[in-house]
C-alpha positions as CSV (number, residue, x, y, z in Angstrom):
1,M,-14.4,111.2,65.8
2,T,-11.2,111.1,63.8
3,H,-8.8,108.4,64.6
4,S,-5.2,109.2,64.0
5,R,-2.8,106.4,63.6
6,A,0.7,106.9,65.0
7,H,3.5,106.1,62.6
8,K,6.0,103.5,63.7
9,G,9.2,102.9,61.8
10,F,10.9,104.8,59.1
11,T,9.8,105.9,55.6
12,L,11.6,104.7,52.5
13,I,13.1,108.1,52.0
14,E,14.6,108.1,55.5
15,I,16.1,104.7,55.0
16,V,17.6,105.7,51.6
17,I,19.1,108.8,53.1
18,A,20.6,106.9,56.1
19,I,22.1,104.3,53.7
20,A,23.6,107.1,51.5
21,I,25.1,108.8,54.6
22,V,26.7,105.5,55.8
23,A,28.0,104.7,52.3
24,F,29.5,108.2,52.0
25,M,31.2,107.9,55.3
26,M,32.6,104.4,54.5
27,T,33.9,105.7,51.2
28,A,35.6,108.7,52.8
29,T,37.1,106.5,55.5
30,T,38.4,104.0,52.9
31,I,40.0,106.7,50.8
32,A,41.7,108.3,53.9
33,F,42.9,104.8,55.1
34,R,44.4,104.0,51.6
35,A,46.2,107.4,51.5
36,L,47.6,106.8,55.0
37,Q,48.6,103.2,54.2
38,K,50.4,104.4,51.0
39,R,52.3,107.1,53.0
40,G,53.3,104.4,55.5
41,Q,54.6,102.1,52.8
42,M,56.6,104.9,51.2
43,T,58.1,105.8,54.6
44,S,58.9,102.2,55.4
45,T,60.5,101.7,52.0
46,K,62.6,104.9,52.4
47,S,63.8,103.6,55.8
48,T,64.7,100.3,54.2
49,L,66.7,102.1,51.5
50,K,68.6,104.2,54.1
51,N,69.4,101.1,56.3
52,T,70.6,99.3,53.2
53,Q,72.7,102.3,52.3
54,T,74.3,102.2,55.8
55,A,75.1,98.5,55.4
56,I,76.7,99.2,52.0
57,S,78.8,102.0,53.5
58,T,79.8,99.7,56.4
59,Y,80.8,97.0,53.9
60,K,82.9,99.5,51.9
61,M,84.6,100.8,55.1
62,F,85.7,97.3,56.1
63,A,86.3,95.6,52.7
64,G,87.5,98.6,50.8
65,V,85.2,97.9,47.9
66,F,81.5,98.1,47.4
67,P,79.5,94.9,47.5
68,K,78.8,93.3,44.1
69,T,75.3,92.4,45.1
70,L,73.1,93.0,48.1
71,K,73.4,89.3,48.9
72,D,77.1,90.2,49.8
73,L,75.7,92.0,52.8
74,T,74.0,88.9,54.2
75,E,76.7,86.3,53.8
76,K,80.4,85.8,54.6
77,P,82.5,86.6,51.6
78,S,84.3,83.7,50.0
79,D,87.4,85.9,49.1
80,P,89.9,85.3,52.0
81,K,91.1,88.9,51.7
82,L,87.6,90.2,52.3
83,L,86.9,87.6,54.9
84,S,89.7,88.8,57.2
85,K,88.0,92.2,57.3
86,W,84.5,90.9,57.5
87,P,82.6,92.8,60.3
88,G,79.8,90.2,60.4
89,Q,76.4,89.9,58.8
90,L,75.2,93.4,57.9
91,L,71.7,92.5,56.8
92,E,69.6,89.6,58.0
93,K,68.2,89.0,54.5
94,A,68.1,90.7,51.1
95,P,66.1,93.9,51.5
96,E,62.6,94.2,50.1
97,D,60.3,97.3,49.8
98,S,56.9,97.6,51.5
99,W,55.3,95.9,48.5
100,G,57.4,92.7,48.8
101,Q,59.6,93.6,45.8
102,P,63.4,93.3,46.1
103,I,65.4,96.5,46.5
104,Q,67.3,97.2,43.3
105,Y,71.1,97.6,43.5
106,Q,73.6,98.2,40.7
107,L,77.2,99.4,40.8
108,T,77.7,102.4,38.5
109,P,81.5,103.2,38.5
110,G,82.4,106.6,37.0
111,K,78.9,108.0,37.6
112,E,77.9,110.6,40.1
113,H,77.2,107.9,42.7
114,A,79.2,104.6,42.9
115,Y,75.9,102.7,42.9
116,Q,72.2,102.9,42.4
117,L,69.9,101.8,45.2
118,Y,66.2,102.1,44.7
119,S,62.7,100.6,44.8
120,D,60.2,100.5,41.9
121,G,57.5,101.3,44.4
122,D,53.9,100.1,44.3
123,P,53.5,97.6,41.4
124,D,50.0,99.1,40.7
125,E,51.4,102.6,40.5
126,P,55.2,102.3,39.8
127,Q,57.2,105.2,41.1
128,R,61.0,104.9,41.5
129,I,62.1,105.6,45.1
130,D,65.8,106.4,44.9
131,V,68.0,106.5,48.0
132,W,69.8,109.5,46.5
133,D,66.5,111.5,46.4
134,I,65.5,110.8,50.0
């Protein structure tokens, strides 16, 4: 009489295949998440640039000049001539991009645009995000 023994548990090959499948799924999920996160950071930074551009335009409309720095959008002007036209605080604080870097602003008189407003993007993969290209 032959006595067959029932196998309980998994073979080494089955365990290795299961681990490989789980590792593949985790890698694919991580890659997809990073791409989604990066797209969200880009969208958020573009929104910050547009909001800052609106604040600059509002400042110009009331003061008649462009702000010298973005800090001018967060504080009352010291110039009494500008103070009389001051609409109030236009930004709560100096704007930052989604990576925590300050938004860059520079007056460029005589150029195509009166100023440059941009983010350098992700410090690990620098890519200039310019308000005029949005």
